[in-house]
Structure formats: structure tokens, C-alpha cells
C-alpha positions in Angstrom: -19.9 26.6 0.8 -18.5 23.2 -0.1 -19.8 21.0 -2.9 -21.0 18.4 -0.3 -22.9 21.0 1.6 -24.6 22.2 -1.6 -25.9 18.7 -2.4 -27.2 18.2 1.1 -25.1 15.1 1.6 -23.2 14.6 4.8 -19.5 14.0 4.8 -18.6 10.4 5.8 -15.3 8.8 6.3 -14.4 5.9 4.1 -13.9 2.7 6.1 -10.9 0.5 5.2 -11.2 -3.2 5.9 -8.7 -5.3 7.8 -8.3 -7.6 4.8 -6.9 -4.6 2.8 -4.3 -4.0 5.5 -3.3 -7.7 5.7 -3.2 -8.0 1.9 -1.0 -4.9 1.6 1.4 -6.1 4.3 1.6 -9.6 2.9 2.2 -8.3 -0.6 4.9 -6.0 0.6 6.7 -8.8 2.4 6.5 -11.0 -0.6 7.8 -8.4 -2.9 10.7 -7.6 -0.6 11.6 -11.3 -0.3 11.4 -11.8 -4.0 13.6 -8.7 -4.7 16.2 -9.9 -2.2 16.3 -13.4 -3.7 16.6 -12.2 -7.2 19.0 -9.2 -6.7 21.2 -10.5 -3.9 22.0 -9.1 -0.5 24.1 -6.1 -1.3 23.0 -3.0 0.7 22.0 -1.2 -2.5 19.8 -4.0 -3.8 18.2 -4.5 -0.3 17.4 -0.7 -0.2 15.9 -0.8 -3.7 13.9 -3.9 -2.8 12.6 -2.2 0.4 11.5 0.9 -1.5 9.7 -1.2 -4.2 8.1 -3.3 -1.6 6.8 -0.3 0.3 5.4 1.3 -2.9 3.7 -1.9 -3.9 2.2 -2.5 -0.4 0.9 1.1 -0.3 -0.6 0.7 -3.8 -2.4 -2.6 -2.8 -3.7 -1.0 0.4 -5.1 2.1 -1.4 -6.3 0.3 -4.5 -8.4 -2.1 -2.3 -10.7 0.7 -1.2 
């Protein structure tokens, strides 16, 4: 028996807002542009900028729950 069933509570799905999605995407784009402007356009720096931007965007999206 799960812990939720023991308490008598029903399992509900957490609803994520559209603002969280838009904020995560906008922040990711901003971080990527800033990384490219600061580090240049070599393939390695673009790849690192993309990885950092994806990580920050995911963090913003999940932290806004």
C-alpha cells in the first residue's frame, strides 16, 4: 500500500503554468545569446553555450512549479 493511499489522499497531477514554459524558453534563449556573444562563434563555444542554455532553461521551468 502506498503512502498516499494510507493517508486517504488522492493522487493528483501537478499543473504547470504557461508562464513557466514561456519563462524557461525565454531564459534559455537569452543565456544562449549571451554565451555566444561573450565566447564567440567557434563550434565548441556554441556547443557549450547550448548545453548551458538548456540546463538553465530546464532549471527555470522546474523551479517555477
